[in-house]
Backbone bond lengths (Angstrom), bond angles and torsions (degrees), N, CA, C in turn:
res aa  C-N    CA-C-N  psi(-1)  N-CA   C-N-CA  omega(-1)  CA-C   N-CA-C  phi
1 M - - - 1.456 - - 1.530 108.46 -
2 F 1.310 117.02 132.32 1.454 124.00 179.88 1.523 108.65 -112.91
3 T 1.320 116.15 134.67 1.460 121.32 -174.42 1.524 110.69 -117.99
4 V 1.330 115.09 137.61 1.460 122.32 172.96 1.519 106.66 -112.96
5 Q 1.345 116.31 125.51 1.458 121.52 179.09 1.515 109.89 -125.29
6 I 1.319 115.71 146.30 1.452 120.75 173.03 1.519 106.46 -94.29
7 E 1.319 115.47 126.03 1.459 123.37 -170.83 1.530 113.21 -56.14
8 R 1.302 117.15 -53.38 1.463 121.72 179.97 1.516 109.09 -134.81
9 E 1.301 115.88 147.08 1.456 121.62 -175.77 1.526 110.06 -96.32
10 C 1.324 116.56 109.38 1.464 120.58 177.01 1.536 109.48 -90.66
11 G 1.300 116.24 172.29 1.460 121.07 -179.08 1.520 112.80 -60.82
12 C 1.324 116.80 -38.65 1.469 120.22 179.58 1.525 111.23 -64.38
13 L 1.327 117.18 -37.96 1.465 120.51 178.70 1.524 110.32 -64.60
14 R 1.322 116.96 -43.51 1.468 120.45 179.92 1.528 111.92 -62.10
15 K 1.323 116.73 -31.05 1.462 121.12 -179.91 1.529 112.52 -82.01
16 S 1.326 117.06 -13.92 1.466 120.98 -176.38 1.525 111.38 -92.82
17 D 1.321 115.02 176.29 1.471 121.86 176.02 1.528 112.06 -92.86
18 I 1.330 117.67 4.64 1.460 121.83 -177.31 1.524 109.72 -75.12
19 Q 1.322 115.74 132.24 1.463 121.43 178.75 1.521 109.78 -78.78
20 K 1.338 116.69 141.49 1.462 120.89 179.69 1.532 111.09 -70.71
21 E 1.312 117.18 -26.38 1.457 121.68 179.11 1.520 109.71 -142.74
22 K 1.336 115.76 138.89 1.455 120.55 179.84 1.526 108.67 -147.07
23 S 1.334 116.85 142.63 1.464 121.87 -177.98 1.523 111.38 -112.94
24 F 1.338 114.77 151.12 1.456 122.48 -178.87 1.521 109.74 -137.18
25 D 1.319 115.93 152.02 1.460 121.37 176.58 1.526 111.65 -81.07
26 K 1.335 117.01 -30.60 1.462 121.68 -176.36 1.527 110.91 -111.10
27 R 1.325 115.56 137.64 1.467 122.08 178.51 1.533 111.20 -58.53
28 E 1.327 116.20 -42.97 1.462 120.44 -178.01 1.531 111.81 -61.20
29 D 1.334 116.26 -37.09 1.469 120.30 178.34 1.531 110.97 -66.09
30 A 1.326 116.93 -39.23 1.465 121.20 179.04 1.528 110.59 -66.88
31 I 1.321 116.57 -41.13 1.463 120.74 178.29 1.526 110.27 -63.10
32 F 1.317 116.68 -50.03 1.467 120.95 -179.85 1.529 111.03 -59.66
33 Y 1.327 117.15 -46.13 1.466 121.37 -179.12 1.528 111.00 -61.50
34 S 1.337 117.19 -47.15 1.462 119.79 -177.39 1.529 111.02 -61.55
35 Q 1.323 116.98 -41.56 1.462 120.34 178.85 1.524 111.73 -67.56
36 A 1.324 116.62 -41.74 1.471 120.88 -179.47 1.525 111.45 -66.69
37 I 1.332 117.03 -41.75 1.464 120.24 -179.26 1.534 110.25 -68.18
38 A 1.331 118.33 -41.55 1.465 120.57 177.26 1.520 110.59 -59.94
39 E 1.326 116.85 -42.89 1.466 121.01 178.39 1.530 111.07 -64.19
40 T 1.320 116.88 -44.20 1.465 121.22 178.32 1.524 110.99 -60.90
41 M 1.323 116.52 -44.75 1.467 120.30 -179.94 1.527 110.56 -63.35
42 N 1.323 118.22 -39.87 1.463 121.09 178.80 1.524 111.77 -66.70
43 E 1.319 117.08 -34.18 1.462 120.79 -178.45 1.529 112.81 -82.21
44 D 1.338 117.44 -37.22 1.453 120.68 -170.07 1.525 115.09 -101.66
45 F 1.327 117.65 -21.40 1.460 119.85 -178.39 1.526 109.63 -82.27
46 C 1.322 118.11 -178.67 1.460 123.71 -169.12 1.531 115.64 -74.70
47 S 1.311 119.15 -2.03 1.469 124.70 178.48 1.527 113.86 71.67
48 K 1.318 117.70 14.32 1.462 120.35 175.76 1.517 111.07 -85.38
49 H 1.317 116.71 -10.98 1.456 122.57 174.59 1.525 108.40 -134.20
50 H 1.324 114.73 159.31 1.461 120.74 175.91 1.522 107.40 -119.82
51 F 1.313 117.27 133.73 1.459 123.09 -174.88 1.529 110.14 -111.79
52 T 1.334 115.63 134.45 1.458 121.18 178.31 1.525 109.57 -132.34
53 A 1.317 115.88 142.16 1.468 121.65 177.56 1.522 108.20 -96.20
54 R 1.340 114.97 136.25 1.464 119.38 177.89 1.519 110.31 -149.96
55 A 1.319 115.80 154.69 1.461 121.17 175.25 1.521 108.06 -77.75
56 A 1.320 116.65 141.86 1.458 122.50 176.89 1.524 107.60 -116.63
57 A 1.293 117.59 -163.44 1.465 122.05 -178.92 1.526 111.46 -65.70
58 G 1.315 115.18 142.35 1.461 120.72 175.11 1.509 113.49 63.67
59 D 1.315 115.43 -127.18 1.464 122.58 -176.19 1.523 112.06 -101.78
60 E 1.324 117.26 28.19 1.459 121.13 -176.90 1.523 111.42 -110.29
61 F 1.323 113.93 146.08 1.448 122.53 173.26 1.514 107.00 -126.26
62 V 1.328 116.11 141.23 1.459 121.00 -175.24 1.514 109.36 -123.26
63 I 1.318 115.47 138.07 1.456 121.22 169.81 1.520 104.98 -100.10
64 G 1.338 114.92 106.55 1.454 121.46 -176.77 1.516 111.29 -81.78
65 V 1.338 114.14 154.46 1.455 121.66 -178.61 1.523 108.33 -119.34
66 G 1.332 116.35 125.43 1.459 121.81 176.13 1.515 109.19 -133.15
67 E 1.303 115.32 176.72 1.462 119.29 178.53 1.518 109.49 -67.79
68 G 1.317 115.73 135.72 1.464 121.17 -179.32 1.503 112.61 -94.51
69 S 1.288 115.53 -171.28 1.456 121.57 -177.33 1.516 112.76 -75.13
70 G 1.327 117.37 -18.94 1.460 120.23 -177.26 1.511 114.19 -83.17
71 G 1.353 118.59 -20.02 1.449 121.75 -178.20 1.510 111.51 68.66
72 G 1.305 116.66 177.00 1.452 120.26 177.70 1.504 111.74 77.93
73 C 1.310 115.57 -165.57 1.463 121.79 -175.24 1.516 109.46 -131.37
74 C 1.326 115.30 144.92 1.459 120.48 179.99 1.526 112.12 -88.78
75 G 1.340 117.59 -4.11 1.460 120.26 -179.12 1.514 113.27 86.88
76 G 1.326 117.54 17.23 1.459 121.62 -178.69 1.514 113.41 -77.12
77 G 1.335 118.47 -9.64 1.450 121.58 176.45 1.521 114.98 87.20
78 H 1.332 118.29 3.03 1.462 119.55 -177.70 1.527 112.85 -113.04
79 C 1.313 119.04 -0.60 1.455 121.14 -176.44 1.532 112.14 -85.77
80 G 1.302 117.57 -26.08 1.462 121.23 -173.62 1.428 112.77 -84.33
């Protein structure tokens, strides 16, 4: 089982239909999903954070959260 997790939950994620964690039977499906979700979040969210997909330990993939091009905070409670 391969798991994709979003590192930190921002306000835009809470307002979306995107799941914070999702599991897959195939590694390729987890890789594709993590990359697609990171791209979707970068395109559709408020641009105050930047999201990147990366492999983590074992069978886990993480969508990391960093400062985006817009600067500031989305009010998710994790920036301060």
